[in-house]
N, C-alpha and C positions, 0 to 999 in steps of 0.2 A: 597052475602055480609055477610053471616054468618061465613065466615072464618076469618074475621078481628079480632073479639074478641079472637079467638083461636090463631092466630099468636101473638097477643099482650100478652096473658097469657103465651104462650110458650116462647116468648122473655124475659119477666120478670122473668120467672122461670130459664132460662139459665143464665141471668145476676145475679140473686140471688145466684145460685150455685157457680159461679166464685167469687162472693163477699165473701161468706162464706169460700170457699176454700182458698182465699187469707188471710183472717183473721186467719184461723187455721194454715196455713203454716207459717205466721209471728210469731204466738205464739210458734210453735214448734222450729223455728229457734232461737227465743229468749231463749227458755228453753235449747236447746241442743248446741248452738254455742256461742251466744253473752254473756250470763251470765257466763258460765264457762271460757270464754276468759277474761272477766273482772276480775273474781276472781283470775285467774292465774296472770294477770297483777298486781293486787293489792298486792298479795303475793310476787311477784318478787320485786316490789318497796319497800315493807316493809323490805325484806331481804337485798336489796342493801343499804337501809338507815341504817340498823343495822350494816352491815359490814363496812360501811363508818364510823360510829360512833366508832366502836371498833378500826378501824385502826387509827383514830384521837387520841383516848385515848392512844393507844399503843405508837404512835409517841411522844405524850406529856410526857408519862412516861419515854421514852428513853431520851428525851431532859433534863428532870429533873435529870436523873442519871449521865449525862456527864457534 
């Protein structure tokens, strides 16, 4: 019956390893994939908004000229 505590400690150790691995993997995914993707999305939105604003102003100037 002395093997029960060993199996318990071994199982907890294995579960702890996978728990830590999951947290570390999530943090690295966040750092290397999700955050750069969000930054790129925000830059693209800002650029499209600026282009749209410039286009609207240009069309308004053209209407005023004619």
